[in-house]
C-alpha positions in Angstrom: -45.2 -174.7 -18.1 -47.1 -172.3 -20.4 -44.9 -169.5 -21.7 -46.3 -166.0 -22.1 -46.2 -166.4 -25.9 -48.1 -169.7 -25.8 -50.7 -168.1 -23.5 -51.0 -165.2 -25.9 -51.4 -167.6 -28.9 -54.3 -169.4 -27.1 -56.0 -166.1 -26.5 -55.8 -164.9 -30.1 -58.0 -166.1 -32.9 -59.3 -164.9 -36.2 -60.5 -161.4 -35.0 -56.9 -160.6 -34.1 -55.7 -161.7 -37.6 -58.5 -159.7 -39.2 -57.4 -156.6 -37.2 -53.8 -157.0 -38.5 -55.2 -157.4 -42.0 -57.2 -154.2 -41.7 -54.2 -152.2 -40.5 -52.1 -153.4 -43.3 -54.7 -152.6 -46.0 -55.5 -149.1 -44.5 -51.9 -148.1 -45.3 -52.4 -148.8 -49.0 -55.1 -146.2 -49.4 -53.8 -143.5 -47.0 -52.5 -141.3 -49.9 -55.9 -141.2 -51.7 -57.2 -137.8 -50.4 -53.6 -136.4 -50.6 -53.1 -136.8 -54.3 -54.3 -133.3 -55.0 -51.8 -131.9 -52.6 -49.0 -133.9 -54.2 -50.1 -132.8 -57.6 -50.0 -129.1 -56.6 -46.7 -129.5 -54.8 -44.9 -131.5 -57.5 -46.8 -130.2 -60.6 -47.7 -133.5 -62.3 -50.8 -134.3 -64.4 -53.9 -136.4 -63.6 -52.5 -139.1 -65.8 -49.4 -139.2 -63.5 -51.7 -139.5 -60.5 -53.2 -142.7 -62.0 -49.7 -144.0 -62.8 -48.6 -143.4 -59.2 -51.7 -145.3 -58.1 -51.2 -148.1 -60.7 -47.6 -148.9 -59.7 -49.1 -150.0 -56.4 -51.1 -152.6 -58.3 -48.0 -153.5 -60.2 -46.3 -154.2 -56.8 -49.3 -156.4 -55.8 -49.3 -158.3 -59.0 -45.5 -158.9 -58.8 -45.7 -160.3 -55.3 -48.7 -162.5 -56.2 -46.8 -163.9 -59.2 -43.5 -164.5 -57.3 -44.8 -165.3 -53.8 -48.5 -165.9 -54.0 -48.2 -169.2 -52.2 -45.2 -168.3 -50.0 -47.3 -168.5 -46.8 -48.4 -172.1 -47.7 -44.7 -173.0 -47.3 -43.1 -170.7 -44.8 -46.2 -170.1 -42.6 -48.7 -167.3 -42.3 -47.0 -165.4 -39.4 -43.6 -164.8 -41.0 -45.3 -163.5 -44.2 -47.6 -161.2 -42.2 -44.6 -159.8 -40.4 -42.8 -159.2 -43.7 -45.9 -157.4 -45.1 -46.1 -155.1 -42.0 -42.4 -154.3 -42.5 -43.0 -153.3 -46.1 -46.0 -151.3 -45.1 -43.8 -149.3 -42.6 -41.2 -148.8 -45.3 -43.8 -147.4 -47.6 -45.0 -144.9 -44.9 -41.4 -143.8 -44.4 -41.1 -143.1 -48.1 -44.1 -140.8 -47.9 -42.8 -139.1 -44.7 -39.5 -138.2 -46.4 -41.0 -137.6 -49.8 -38.8 -135.3 -51.9 -40.3 -135.8 -55.3 -42.0 -138.2 -57.7 -39.5 -141.0 -57.5 -39.9 -141.6 -53.8 -43.7 -141.5 -54.2 -43.4 -144.2 -56.8 -41.1 -146.3 -54.5 -43.5 -145.9 -51.6 -46.5 -147.0 -53.7 -44.5 -150.1 -55.0 -43.6 -151.1 -51.5 -47.2 -150.6 -50.5 -48.2 -152.9 -53.3 -45.7 -155.5 -52.2 -47.3 -155.4 -48.7 -50.8 -155.7 -50.0 -49.8 -158.7 -52.2 -48.5 -160.6 -49.2 -51.5 -159.6 -47.1 -54.0 -160.7 -49.7 -53.3 -164.4 -49.6 -51.6 -164.9 -46.2 -53.9 -162.8 -44.1 -57.1 -164.1 -45.8 -55.9 -167.7 -45.3 -54.9 -167.0 -41.7 -58.2 -165.5 -40.7 -60.1 -168.5 -42.3 -57.8 -171.1 -40.7 -57.9 -169.5 -37.2 -61.7 -170.0 -37.0 -62.9 -172.7 -34.7 -65.5 -175.2 -35.8 -68.8 -173.3 -36.3 -67.1 -170.0 -36.9 -66.3 -170.5 -40.6 -69.0 -168.1 -41.8 -68.0 -165.4 -39.4 -64.4 -165.8 -40.3 -65.2 -165.5 -44.0 -66.9 -162.2 -43.4 -64.1 -161.0 -41.1 -61.5 -161.7 -43.8 -63.3 -159.8 -46.6 -64.5 -157.1 -44.2 -61.0 -156.5 -42.9 -59.8 -156.1 -46.5 -62.5 -153.7 -47.6 -62.8 -152.0 -44.2 -59.1 -151.4 -44.0 -59.0 -150.0 -47.5 -61.9 -147.6 -46.6 -60.5 -146.5 -43.2 -57.2 -145.4 -44.9 -58.6 -142.4 -46.9 -61.0 -141.5 -44.1 -58.2 -141.3 -41.6 -55.8 -139.3 -43.8 -58.6 -137.0 -45.1 -59.6 -136.0 -41.5 -56.0 -135.6 -40.4 -55.0 -133.6 -43.5 -58.0 -131.3 -43.3 -58.1 -130.6 -39.6 -54.6 -131.0 -38.1 -51.1 -129.7 -38.9 -48.7 -131.5 -41.2 -51.3 -132.9 -43.7 -48.6 -134.8 -45.6 -46.9 -136.3 -42.6 -49.3 -137.0 -39.7 -51.4 -139.7 -41.5 -48.2 -141.7 -42.1 -46.9 -141.2 -38.5 -50.2 -142.5 -37.1 -50.0 -145.5 -39.5 -46.5 -146.3 -38.3 -47.9 -146.6 -34.7 -50.7 -148.8 -35.9 -48.2 -151.0 -37.8 -46.1 -151.4 -34.6 -49.2 -152.6 -32.7 -50.2 -154.9 -35.5 -46.7 -156.4 -35.5 -46.9 -157.1 -31.8 -50.3 -158.9 -32.3 -48.9 -160.9 -35.2 -46.0 -162.1 -33.1 -48.5 -163.9 -30.8 -50.8 -165.3 -33.5 -50.9 -169.1 -33.7 -49.2 -170.6 -36.8 -51.8 -172.4 -38.9 -49.4 -174.1 -41.4 -48.6 -177.6 -40.1 -45.0 -177.9 -41.3 -43.6 -174.5 -42.3 -40.3 -174.5 -44.1 -38.0 -172.1 -45.9 -38.4 -172.2 -49.7 -35.3 -172.7 -51.8 -36.0 -169.9 -54.3 -38.6 -167.5 -55.3 -39.5 -167.9 -59.0 -42.4 -166.8 -61.1 -45.4 -169.0 -60.7 -47.6 -170.4 -63.3 -51.1 -169.3 -62.7 -52.5 -172.8 -62.2 -55.8 -173.1 -60.5 -56.5 -176.6 -59.0 -59.0 -178.5 -61.2 -61.6 -178.6 -58.5 -61.7 -174.8 -58.4 -61.8 -174.0 -62.1 -65.6 -174.2 -62.5 -66.1 -171.4 -60.0 -62.9 -169.4 -60.4 -63.5 -167.8 -63.8 -66.9 -166.1 -63.1 -65.8 -165.2 -59.5 -62.6 -163.7 -60.6 -64.1 -161.7 -63.5 -66.8 -160.3 -61.1 -64.0 -159.3 -58.8 -62.2 -157.6 -61.7 -65.3 -155.5 -62.4 -65.9 -154.7 -58.7 -62.2 -153.7 -58.1 -62.3 -151.5 -61.2 -65.0 -149.5 -59.4 -62.8 -149.4 -56.3 -59.9 -148.2 -58.4 -61.9 -145.4 -59.8 -62.8 -144.1 -56.3 -59.3 -144.5 -54.8 -57.3 -143.1 -57.7 -59.6 -140.7 -59.6 -62.5 -139.8 -57.4 -60.6 -137.1 -55.5 -60.0 -135.3 -58.7 -63.7 -135.8 -59.7 -64.8 -134.4 -56.4 -62.5 -131.3 -56.5 -62.4 -130.5 -60.2 -65.8 -131.6 -61.5 -68.0 -131.3 -58.4 -66.1 -128.3 -56.9 -65.7 -129.8 -53.4 -62.2 -129.1 -52.0 -62.6 -130.3 -48.4 -60.1 -133.3 -48.0 -62.3 -134.8 -45.2 -65.2 -134.9 -47.6 -63.1 -136.5 -50.3 -61.9 -139.2 -47.8 -65.4 -139.7 -46.6 -66.7 -140.3 -50.2 -64.0 -142.9 -50.7 -64.7 -144.4 -47.3 -68.4 -144.7 -48.2 -67.7 -147.1 -51.1 -65.7 -149.4 -48.9 -68.2 -149.2 -46.0 -70.9 -150.2 -48.5 -68.7 -153.0 -49.7 -68.5 -154.3 -46.1 -72.2 -154.1 -45.8 -72.7 -156.0 -49.0 -70.3 -158.7 -47.8 -72.5 -159.0 -44.6 -75.6 -159.5 -46.8 -73.8 -162.2 -48.8 -73.9 -164.6 -45.8 -77.7 -164.0 -45.5 -78.7 -164.5 -49.1 -76.2 -167.2 -50.0 -73.3 -167.4 -52.4 -75.4 -168.8 -55.3 -77.6 -165.7 -55.4 -75.1 -163.1 -54.1 -72.9 -163.1 -57.2 -75.6 -162.3 -59.8 -77.4 -159.9 -57.4 -74.0 -158.2 -56.7 -73.4 -157.7 -60.4 -76.8 -156.1 -60.8 -76.4 -153.7 -57.9 -72.9 -152.9 -59.2 -74.4 -151.9 -62.5 -76.9 -149.6 -60.8 -74.1 -148.0 -58.8 -72.0 -147.4 -61.9 -75.0 -145.9 -63.6 -75.4 -143.5 -60.7 -71.7 -142.6 -60.8 -72.1 -141.8 -64.5 -75.2 -139.7 -63.8 -73.4 -137.7 -61.1 -70.7 -136.7 -63.5 -73.3 -135.9 -66.2 -75.4 -133.6 -63.9 -72.5 -132.5 -61.6 -74.1 -133.7 -58.3 -72.1 -134.8 -55.3 -75.1 -136.5 -53.6 -75.7 -138.7 -56.7 -72.0 -139.7 -56.6 -72.4 -140.7 -52.9 -75.4 -142.7 -53.9 -73.4 -144.4 -56.6 -70.6 -145.1 -54.1 -73.1 -146.8 -51.7 -74.8 -148.8 -54.4 -71.7 -149.7 -56.3 -69.8 -150.6 -53.1 -72.6 -152.8 -51.9 -72.7 -154.6 -55.3 -68.9 -155.1 -55.2 -69.1 -156.4 -51.7 -71.8 -159.0 -52.5 -69.9 -160.2 -55.6 -66.5 -160.1 -54.0 -67.4 -162.2 -50.9 -69.5 -164.6 -52.9 -66.6 -165.2 -55.3 -63.9 -165.4 -52.6 -66.0 -167.8 -50.5 -66.7 -170.1 -53.5 -63.0 -170.1 -54.5 -61.8 -170.6 -50.9 -64.2 -173.5 -50.3 -63.3 -175.2 -53.5 -59.5 -174.9 -53.0 -57.7 -177.8 -51.3 -56.0 -176.7 -48.0 -52.5 -177.3 -49.3 -53.1 -174.8 -52.2 -55.5 -172.4 -50.5 -53.1 -169.5 -50.1 -51.9 -169.8 -53.7 -55.4 -170.1 -55.1 -56.7 -167.1 -53.1 -53.6 -165.1 -54.4 -54.6 -166.0 -58.0 -58.1 -164.7 -57.3 -56.6 -161.4 -56.0 -54.3 -161.2 -59.0 -57.2 -160.9 -61.3 -58.9 -158.5 -58.9 -55.9 -156.2 -58.8 -55.6 -156.2 -62.6 -59.1 -154.7 -62.4 -57.9 -152.0 -59.9 -55.0 -151.0 -62.1 -55.5 -151.3 -65.9 -58.9 -149.6 -66.2 -57.7 -146.7 -63.9 -54.7 -146.0 -66.0 -57.0 -146.0 -69.0 -59.2 -143.4 -67.3 -56.1 -141.3 -66.6 -55.1 -141.5 -70.3 -58.6 -140.6 -71.4 -58.7 -137.5 -69.3 -56.0 -136.1 -71.6 -58.5 -136.3 -74.5 -61.9 -136.3 -73.0 -61.5 -134.6 -69.6 -62.4 -136.1 -66.3 -66.2 -136.1 -67.0 -65.8 -137.9 -70.4 -63.3 -140.3 -69.1 -65.5 -141.2 -66.1 -68.5 -141.8 -68.4 -66.5 -144.0 -70.7 -65.1 -146.0 -67.8 -68.6 -146.5 -66.3 -70.0 -147.8 -69.6 -67.2 -150.3 -70.1 -67.5 -151.8 -66.6 -71.3 -151.9 -66.8 -71.0 -154.1 -69.9 -68.6 -156.4 -68.1 -70.7 -156.7 -64.9 -73.8 -157.4 -67.0 -72.0 -160.2 -68.9 -70.9 -161.9 -65.6 -74.3 -161.5 -64.0 -76.0 -163.2 -67.0 -73.4 -166.0 -67.0 -73.9 -166.9 -63.4 -77.6 -166.8 -63.7 -77.3 -169.5 -66.3 -74.6 -171.4 -64.4 -75.0 -170.7 -60.7 -72.1 -171.1 -58.3 -72.3 -174.0 -55.8 -73.6 -172.9 -52.4 -71.0 -172.6 -49.6 -70.5 -175.6 -47.4 
């Protein structure tokens, strides 16, 4: 006799897991257009905004270090349910926000959730693909990650600008979505053959399997550069848009941030067409062009140029990100795939945190425009270096 749960598991595949992934990641960027409101309400500086954002990345990195390979042992489904619970707890912190400490707690919890999602959800999407669906599943995994991150600020920007309760309604809506995602996760097939409960959680050594090391370094550094651009848009772009470009509509702010993630998703789609070998150097080149446009927008104070930089930079990040993740995932042995992917995301999230805090610190001395120009120049140098390296030593083509 087939139970309802078994029937549900047969009906669900990698698209359902990708949907859960997208909902989880959307929660991590919901506060992006709201930082200006929090800054006015609580009276903290732009540097503190970047610190609030960066503690999210600290949460991600902590989980990747302590539990990056947890889903390889306990199974994908329990880890996804735990991540959704943390995402709901983060939303509750923002709902009942009474000052800076609860904002920081909410962001840390959001980082914990993202850290669990990064390895477990990516692995689940890839492993739920049937034979012949591997390429589609690879795109679904990275698109769910970037698409979810982009939908968060778009949703909260629209709700904050055009509905009552701008600091509450976005998180109420997200709680409903998390509940739906949890129900879907409950019926997902478990892809780990013999899940078991680990004895303890202890810091992991960042060991990449030998067969992955040749592709891991350039792929991870490219991810670092691309995520630095994403960090700029999700943490500091709202201030750039309002203070430097004099645009105060929260829906516009959310749309600008959404644009960079939408472009990233489009870049990931192109990766499958041009191949991993070419996508990484091409992505680095396009990322450099995008960063140059971002710098130009700040120099000439032009919102359309910033949007063009978001489109170009996002596309470059998407090309490089999917190429690197595909190469690393293909090279990793199945027993260590979750942990290896988590190591990849660890480097990426260092890119989304450290440079952004640096931008916040620089604003104290150089102002937003000067800090943005300095940031752009540094990441351009890094992206050019990686692009030249992979031109000389191309990645292997995906299997």
